[in-house]
C-alpha positions, 0 to 999 in steps of 0.5 A: 803474484805481482804487487799490482795484482795483489793490490787489485785483488785486495781492492776487489774484496767484498765487503770493500777493505777498510785498510786500503792505503793511499800510497797503495792506491797511487801505485795501483792506479799508475800500474793501470795507466793513470796519472795523479795530480793534486789540485790543492789540499787533499783533493787529487785527480786520477786521469787515464791515458784514454781520458777517463778521470775520477777524483779522490781525497787523501785522508789525514792522518793515516791515509786510509781510503773511504769505502766510496773511494775504493768503489770509485777506483775499482770502477775506474780500473774496470772501465779503462780495461774494457777500452784497451785493445 
């Protein structure tokens, strides 16, 4: 299983994982066609090639995601996969 597939499987767990790291999120989102930009501070924007965007905040220290960030990332992947041919 490729790293992106493992990360997606972990992200999809129920209940949402409490140990999903920021660096893993960036890797996963880039594998699914997203680019990440930082508007300043800890706020980042993920934009898909289709134009779909969502925001997330990088938490310090540790870089672990909050449950709602996990939910938003998973929803973004699902929405953009439906749009691809």
